[in-house]
N, C-alpha and C positions, 0 to 999 in steps of 0.2 A: 783070410780068416773071418773078416767082417761079413762077407757074402754068406758064408756058412751060418754065422750067428743070425743074420737077417732072415734066412730061410727058416731056421729054428724058431725065431720069434714069430714069424707069420703063421707057422704051423701051430704054435702054442696059442696064438690069438684066436685062430679059428676054433681050436679045441675048447678053449676057455669060454668062447661065445656060446658053444653048444651046452657046456656043462654048468655054467653059473646061471642060476635062476633068480638072483636077487634083483629087485626092481632097478635100483640105481647102479650099484656096484657091479652087478652082472653085466651091465652094458659098458661101464667105464673101464673096468680092469682089462678086458680084451682090447679096447682101443688104446690104452696106455702101452700095453705089450706090443700091439701093432705099430704104434708110433715109434717105439724104440727100434723095432725092426726096420721101419722106414728110414730112420736116421742111420742105422748101420748099413742099409742098402745104399744110401747116398754116399757114404764114406768108402764103400767097397768098389773094387774094379768091376764087379758084376753089373752094376748099374750102367757103366759105359758099354759093356758087352751087350746088355739088353737093348740099349739105344741102337747098336749096330744091327741086332736082330729085328727090331721094330722098323728100322729104315727100309728093310726089304718089303714091308707091308705099307708103311706110310708114304714112301716116295711114289710108288705107282698110283696109289689112291689120290695123292695130292696132285700129281701130274694129270690124271684123268679128270678130276674135278676142276682143275685150272683150265683145261682145254674145253670143258663143257661151259664154263662161265666166261671164257675168252680172256682171261688174265692169269698170270702165273700165281701159284699158291706155294709159297716157300714152306719147306718142312718145319723150319723153326717156328712159324706161325701156328702150325698144327700142334707142335709140341707145347707151345705157350698156352693154347686153349686147353689141351689135356692137363697141363700142370695146374692151371687155375680151376678147371673143373674138378680135378681130384681133390684139391684143397677145399673147394666149396662143399663137395659131398661129405667130406670128413667133418667139417665145421657144422654143417646142418645136422649130421647124425649126433654130434655132441650136444647141440643145443635143443634139438627137437625130440627125436624118437630113436631109441637104441634098438628098435626092431630091425633096423637096416645096417646093423654092425657088419655082416659079411660084405656088403657093398662098400662100406667105409674102409674096411681092412683091405679090400682089393684096391680102392683108391689110394691107400697108403703105399701100395706097391707101385702103382702107375705114376704117382706124383714125383718121386725122386728121379725116376727114369726120364720122365718128360722134362723135369727141370734141367737135366744134363743136355737135352736136345733143343731146348728153347734158346732163342737168341738174346733174350733179355726183356726189357720192359719193366715197368714198376712192380706189378704183382709177381711175375716169375722171379724178379730179383729179391723180393721179400721172402718168397718161398725158399729160394736158394740160401738166403742168409739164415733163415730159421733152421734149415737142414744142416748147414755148416756148423752153426752154434750147437745144435742138438747132437749132431754126430760126434763132436768133440767130447761132450759130456757122456753120452752113452758108450762111446768107445773106451773112454777112461774107466767108466764103471765096469764094463764087461771085461776089459783087459785086467783090471785089478781083481775082479771077483773070480774069473775063470782062469786067467793067465794067458800067456801067449804074447807074441810080439807084434 
């Protein structure tokens, strides 16, 4: 159920980004909707499934790059970098310029998936904690507002 609501949230975020033309709120509202979708995606089984799909791309690339530089490159390290990068793109969009909202909303899709694939570290752990906390709030709100189990 949460995966479906996450997909709906991301669709709404992209749509709102195109339709809302207000200087501040036209950028903020789509990001808040996208952030709610990100929290729901993290809570859903879909994010684990997406890690499995991404592994089919990330693993060969990490192995190839590792062989080029002469040392192994663990997939968890790649996911950790993606997780931190996705969070950085979203934060910079919030602080600087809302013209990059579509990129930030896409980062909100990548970040929870990468958080599931990362091995840990301080920043991925913080991102994981934020998503766990936010997922509980958003899931409670969505469950109460729309219904479902």
